[in-house]
C-alpha positions as CSV (number, residue, x, y, z in Angstrom):
1,Q,6.0,105.6,111.4
2,N,6.1,107.0,114.9
3,Q,9.8,106.2,115.3
4,A,10.6,107.8,111.9
5,C,8.6,110.9,113.0
6,R,10.5,111.0,116.4
7,A,13.8,110.6,114.6
8,L,13.1,113.5,112.2
9,V,11.9,115.7,115.1
10,A,15.0,114.9,117.1
11,K,17.2,115.9,114.2
12,Q,15.0,119.0,113.6
13,A,14.5,117.7,110.0
14,C,10.7,117.6,110.1
15,K,9.3,120.5,108.1
16,A,5.8,120.0,109.6
17,H,7.2,120.0,113.2
18,N,9.5,122.9,112.6
19,S,6.7,125.1,111.4
20,V,4.4,124.6,114.4
21,Q,5.6,127.6,116.5
22,E,5.6,129.9,113.5
23,W,2.0,128.8,112.7
24,L,0.9,129.2,116.3
25,L,2.3,132.8,116.4
26,A,0.5,133.6,113.2
27,N,-2.8,132.0,114.3
28,K,-3.2,133.0,117.9
29,Q,-7.0,132.7,117.5
30,A,-6.6,129.0,117.1
31,A,-6.4,128.7,120.9
32,T,-9.9,130.1,121.2
33,Q,-11.4,127.7,118.7
34,L,-12.7,124.1,119.0
35,L,-10.5,122.1,116.7
36,D,-11.3,118.4,116.1
37,I,-9.1,115.9,114.5
38,E,-10.4,116.7,111.0
39,D,-9.6,120.4,111.5
40,L,-6.1,119.6,112.7
41,V,-5.4,117.2,109.7
42,R,-6.7,119.9,107.3
43,L,-4.3,122.4,108.9
44,G,-1.4,120.0,108.4
45,R,-2.3,119.2,104.8
46,N,-2.5,123.0,104.1
47,G,1.0,123.6,105.3
48,G,0.0,124.7,108.8
49,G,2.4,122.4,110.6
50,C,2.1,119.0,112.3
51,P,-1.4,118.4,113.6
52,F,-0.1,116.3,116.5
53,Y,2.3,119.0,117.8
54,I,-0.2,121.8,117.2
55,S,-2.7,119.9,119.3
56,R,-0.1,119.4,122.0
57,E,0.7,123.0,122.1
58,L,-2.9,124.2,122.1
59,Q,-3.9,121.8,125.0
60,A,-1.8,123.9,127.5
61,D,-4.4,126.7,127.5
62,A,-7.5,124.6,126.6
63,E,-10.4,124.5,128.9
64,L,-11.6,121.2,127.4
65,V,-9.4,118.4,126.1
66,I,-11.1,115.3,124.7
67,L,-8.9,112.2,124.7
68,P,-9.3,108.4,124.2
69,Y,-8.9,106.3,127.4
70,N,-5.5,105.0,126.4
71,Y,-4.0,108.5,126.7
72,L,-4.9,108.5,130.4
73,V,-4.3,104.8,131.2
74,D,-0.9,104.4,129.5
75,P,1.7,105.9,131.8
76,K,4.1,106.7,128.9
77,I,1.5,108.6,126.9
78,R,0.2,110.4,130.0
79,K,3.7,111.5,131.1
80,S,4.4,112.8,127.6
81,M,1.4,115.1,127.9
82,T,3.5,117.7,129.9
83,N,1.3,120.6,128.9
84,L,-1.6,119.4,131.2
85,D,-1.6,119.9,134.9
86,W,-3.3,116.7,135.9
87,S,-3.9,118.0,139.5
88,K,-6.2,120.6,138.1
89,C,-8.1,118.4,135.7
90,V,-11.6,117.0,136.0
91,L,-12.0,113.7,134.2
92,I,-15.3,112.7,132.6
93,F,-15.4,109.2,131.2
94,D,-17.8,108.7,128.3
95,E,-18.7,105.0,127.8
96,A,-17.1,104.2,131.2
97,H,-18.4,100.6,130.9
98,N,-15.5,100.1,128.5
99,L,-12.9,101.4,130.9
100,E,-12.2,98.1,132.6
101,R,-11.4,96.5,129.3
102,V,-9.2,99.4,128.3
103,C,-7.2,99.2,131.6
104,T,-6.9,95.4,131.3
105,D,-5.6,95.8,127.7
106,A,-3.1,98.5,128.8
107,A,-1.7,96.2,131.5
108,S,-1.5,93.1,129.3
109,F,0.8,91.9,126.6
110,D,1.2,88.9,124.4
111,L,4.3,86.8,124.8
112,T,4.6,84.3,122.0
113,S,6.8,81.2,122.2
114,V,8.9,82.7,119.4
115,R,9.4,86.0,121.3
116,L,10.3,84.0,124.5
117,S,12.9,82.0,122.5
118,Q,14.3,85.2,121.0
119,C,14.7,86.6,124.5
120,M,16.5,83.5,125.7
121,A,18.8,83.6,122.7
122,E,19.6,87.3,123.4
123,V,20.4,86.6,127.0
124,Q,22.7,83.7,126.0
125,G,24.4,86.0,123.5
126,A,24.9,88.6,126.3
127,I,26.4,85.9,128.6
128,E,28.8,84.8,125.8
129,H,29.8,88.4,125.0
130,K,30.6,89.1,128.7
131,L,32.6,86.0,129.0
132,Q,34.6,86.9,125.9
133,Q,35.2,90.4,127.4
134,Q,36.4,88.8,130.6
135,S,38.9,86.5,128.9
136,G,40.2,89.1,126.5
137,P,43.5,91.0,126.8
138,G,43.6,93.5,129.6
139,A,40.6,92.0,131.4
140,A,40.8,92.0,135.2
141,M,39.9,88.8,137.0
142,G,36.4,88.9,138.5
143,E,35.4,91.9,136.5
144,G,31.9,91.6,135.2
145,D,31.1,88.4,137.2
146,T,28.0,90.0,138.7
147,E,26.7,90.9,135.2
148,V,27.2,87.4,133.9
149,E,25.4,86.1,137.0
150,S,22.5,88.5,136.4
151,F,22.2,87.3,132.9
152,R,22.3,83.7,134.0
153,V,19.5,84.3,136.5
154,T,17.5,86.0,133.8
155,K,18.1,83.0,131.5
156,T,16.9,80.7,134.3
157,V,13.8,82.7,134.9
158,L,13.0,82.7,131.2
159,S,13.6,78.9,131.0
160,N,11.3,78.3,134.0
161,L,8.6,80.5,132.4
162,E,8.9,78.5,129.2
163,R,8.6,75.2,131.1
164,A,5.6,76.5,133.0
165,I,3.8,77.7,129.9
166,A,4.5,74.3,128.1
167,A,3.1,72.4,131.1
168,H,0.0,74.5,131.3
169,D,-3.2,73.0,129.9
170,F,-4.7,75.8,127.9
171,P,-8.3,75.6,126.8
172,P,-8.8,75.2,123.0
173,N,-9.7,78.4,121.1
């Protein structure tokens, strides 16, 4: 859903996103109101524009912005919040005892054996593709050797990881 939204916004084909600036100009008092998520959703449903983009625009002048931890912990989300000058922000953590778990979750990921096998197959496909390019008509000798070698190193690292995981004695669930 997020990718579909981004694609529509990029093509300027999202009616809700396209109406945000017009709505903000017509509703200047919105910047002085405390709007929670329910208020924003109601605005969106009533044709006021995209609640997500309205909230992003309004946060630039807000004195108080309430966010879930992951907005601060995840670098991609934090960097996308360009309307906030982080050097001038005071952060107050409610339920701070959960912060360690949130940070751990943000820095962790699951790598299934299926996903690891898919990665290895993709790297092998890249090696074969590069080798075909090198042997094709008009290919210069030695061209792309470093890319093939990089792919081979990546494949070796992934194979070593797969072996290390297989050799590890994991506790039962």
